[in-house]
N, C-alpha and C positions, 0 to 999 in steps of 0.2 A: 404656271413660267415653264420652261423647259429650259432644264438646264444639261447641257452639253457635258459630257463626262468622256474622259482619256483615264489612261491606266499606267502606272509605272509598272515596270518588269525585273523584279529583285534576284533574278535565279542566282548571279555573281556573288552578290552579298550573303542569299541564304547558301551556299556551299563553301563559303568565306568561313560564316560564322559554325558550320561543321567539319570545318579542316580540310576543305576542298578548296585548291587555291589552282588547280591543271585543268582546263575542259577535258582534256584527254581521261581524268578521271570517272568520267561520266560513262564512256566508250564500252569497257564492258559492265557495269553494271545496267546500262539498258539493255545490252546485249543478255544477259540472264533473264529479264524479262520479258525477250521476244523481238528487241525494237532496236532493228539493225539501219545505224545512221552512220555517216561517214565521219572521218573527224575535224573537215569543214563544214559541214552541216550543225555537228554540236558546237563546235565553235562559235557560231552563228547565233545557234540560239543561247546560247551563255551569255556573247557581248552584246547582241542587240534585240531590240525590241518585234518580236515574232508580229505578226500581224494576224496571220491563219496559225495556230497550233492543235493539231492531234488531241484529242479526248485521252488515248492511249499513251499519247507521250505525255501527257501533263498528269495521269494518273500515276505511271511510272516514275515521274519526278519528285512527285509527292511521295512514294511510298520509299524511293532512295534516298530523300533527304528527310524523311520523318517528319513532315510539315504540312500544313495546312494550304489550301487553295491561295487565302488572302493575304499570307507572308510570300507567297508566289507576286500573287497579282493586287497591286494597289492601286486602289479607283481614285482618280487625283479630277479637281475642276478642269475644262479644256480651257489651255489659253484662249483669249478671243479677242477680236481686235486686227488691225492692221500690222504691228509688230509682231504678232505671234505668227502669222501667215507669212511673214518676209524672214524671219528666223526659221521656220519649217521650210522655207522655199532654198534656203542656203546652206542649210545641214545647223543652225546653230542651235538647236533644241537641245539642251543638254539630257533630257532624261531619252530621250529617242538614240543618241550616241552612244552614251554612256560617260564621256570622255570628260565632260567638266569644263575645267580650264586646264584642262591639258593639251596645248595646242602648240606645234613646234615654232621656234622662233626662224624670221627669215636671215638667210646667209646673207653678211655684209662681205663683199669681196671686194679688197682694196690695191691698189698698184703698190706693185714692190718700190 
């Protein structure tokens, strides 16, 4: 039996647990460890699930946050079936987007 695995990226949660609520807090801490990332790169690293990640960046994050790899990366069983692929295609997969139920409401324009 081959189980397909996926993962959750918990960087934002771990940062919040350590009192870091701004993505820009990481920029100087990463720079101290020889990693130069722009503010937009750090923002994407924190808010999105990375598909590729340098081991140097991962080790720097573990050092900065004083945590273990399993705190940042949580293995989960991959969603399978037609519904999962349809949700992934339209961006409704909560672990990937990190938005959960935070969706904008459609504006209703009424005549004066």
